[in-house]
C-alpha positions in Angstrom: -49.6 -15.4 21.9 -46.4 -16.2 20.0 -46.6 -18.3 16.9 -43.5 -20.4 15.9 -42.8 -21.4 12.3 -41.8 -25.1 12.0 -41.2 -25.3 8.3 -41.6 -22.8 5.4 -41.4 -22.7 1.6 -42.1 -20.1 -1.1 -43.7 -20.5 -4.5 -43.6 -18.1 -7.4 -47.1 -17.9 -9.0 -47.0 -16.4 -12.5 -49.5 -18.4 -14.5 -52.6 -20.6 -14.1 -50.6 -23.8 -14.3 -48.9 -22.8 -11.0 -52.2 -23.1 -9.1 -52.6 -26.9 -8.8 -49.1 -27.6 -7.6 -49.6 -24.9 -4.9 -52.9 -26.4 -3.8 -51.2 -29.8 -3.5 -48.4 -28.4 -1.4 -50.8 -26.6 0.9 -52.7 -29.9 1.3 -49.5 -31.7 2.1 -48.9 -29.3 4.9 -52.4 -29.9 6.3 -51.9 -33.7 6.1 -48.5 -33.5 7.8 -50.0 -31.8 10.9 -53.0 -34.2 11.0 -55.6 -31.7 9.9 -59.1 -33.2 9.2 -60.4 -33.5 5.6 -63.0 -30.8 6.3 -60.4 -28.3 7.5 -58.0 -29.3 4.6 -60.9 -28.6 2.2 -61.5 -25.2 3.8 -57.8 -24.3 3.6 -57.4 -25.5 0.0 -60.6 -23.6 -1.0 -59.4 -20.4 0.6 -56.0 -20.9 -1.0 -57.6 -21.4 -4.4 -59.6 -18.2 -4.2 -56.6 -16.1 -3.0 -54.2 -17.5 -5.6 -56.6 -16.8 -8.4 -57.0 -13.2 -7.1 -53.2 -13.0 -7.0 -53.1 -13.9 -10.7 -56.2 -12.0 -11.9 -55.8 -8.7 -10.0 -52.1 -8.7 -8.9 -50.5 -10.2 -12.1 -49.0 -13.0 -10.1 -46.7 -12.9 -7.1 -45.2 -15.0 -4.3 -46.9 -17.4 -1.9 -45.3 -18.5 1.4 -46.6 -21.7 3.0 -45.7 -22.3 6.7 -46.3 -25.0 9.3 -46.9 -23.1 12.5 -47.6 -23.7 16.2 -49.1 -21.3 18.7 -48.3 -23.2 21.8 -51.6 -25.1 21.8 -52.0 -26.5 18.3 -50.4 -26.8 14.9 -51.7 -25.0 11.8 -50.9 -23.9 8.3 -50.3 -20.3 7.4 -50.3 -19.2 3.8 -49.3 -15.7 2.7 -50.1 -14.2 -0.8 -48.0 -11.3 -1.9 -48.4 -9.3 -5.1 -47.1 -6.1 -6.5 -50.4 -5.2 -8.3 -52.4 -2.1 -8.2 -53.6 -2.6 -4.6 -57.1 -2.4 -3.2 -58.5 1.1 -2.8 -61.0 0.3 -0.1 -60.4 -2.9 1.9 -63.6 -2.5 4.0 -65.6 -2.3 0.8 -63.8 -5.3 -0.8 -64.5 -7.3 2.4 -68.3 -6.9 1.9 -70.3 -9.8 0.5 -71.4 -9.0 -3.1 -68.7 -6.4 -3.8 -66.6 -7.2 -6.9 -64.5 -5.3 -9.4 -64.2 -8.4 -11.6 -67.8 -9.3 -12.6 -67.9 -12.1 -10.1 -70.4 -12.9 -7.3 -68.2 -10.9 -4.9 -67.8 -13.7 -2.3 -64.0 -14.1 -2.7 -62.4 -12.2 0.1 -65.3 -12.3 2.7 -65.9 -16.0 1.8 -62.3 -16.8 2.3 -62.2 -15.1 5.6 -65.1 -17.3 6.8 -63.2 -20.5 5.8 -60.1 -19.8 8.0 -59.3 -19.0 11.6 -57.1 -16.0 11.0 -57.3 -13.6 8.0 -55.2 -10.4 7.5 -55.1 -8.2 4.5 -52.8 -5.2 3.8 -52.9 -3.2 0.6 -51.4 0.0 -0.7 -52.5 1.6 -3.9 -49.8 1.2 -6.5 -47.7 -1.2 -4.3 -49.8 -4.4 -4.1 -51.6 -6.5 -1.6 -50.6 -9.1 1.0 -53.1 -11.5 2.4 -52.2 -13.9 5.2 -54.5 -16.8 6.3 -54.0 -19.3 9.0 -56.1 -22.5 9.5 -55.5 -24.3 12.8 -55.5 -28.1 12.9 -58.7 -28.2 15.0 -60.2 -24.9 13.9 
């Protein structure tokens, strides 16, 4: 099914102080399409986790926020792009409990559970791109 982008903006994330404004913009996108508070919370939580990964592991990067429509309903797509070291083994990184950063290891798999669509691409030495989509009623 084709997804159409209705509106789009980019944000450069280079320091911790960039996180809250990004979270606020993502929330505004959810509110604009009439997303429930529960789904907004899931989207904002997923965004928070991924933007912190972008800073911690990727050294910062770019985030693209989009309002999208798949022909049936509206949603918010957020793409996180860094030029960091990349992820050596994505399948391992997607397992609960796996962490390279002394955390609980719930970040990537937990984020995937919060959203309707989750895509990750990574190349060693060339960075990682994670795209999430949360549908209005999903």
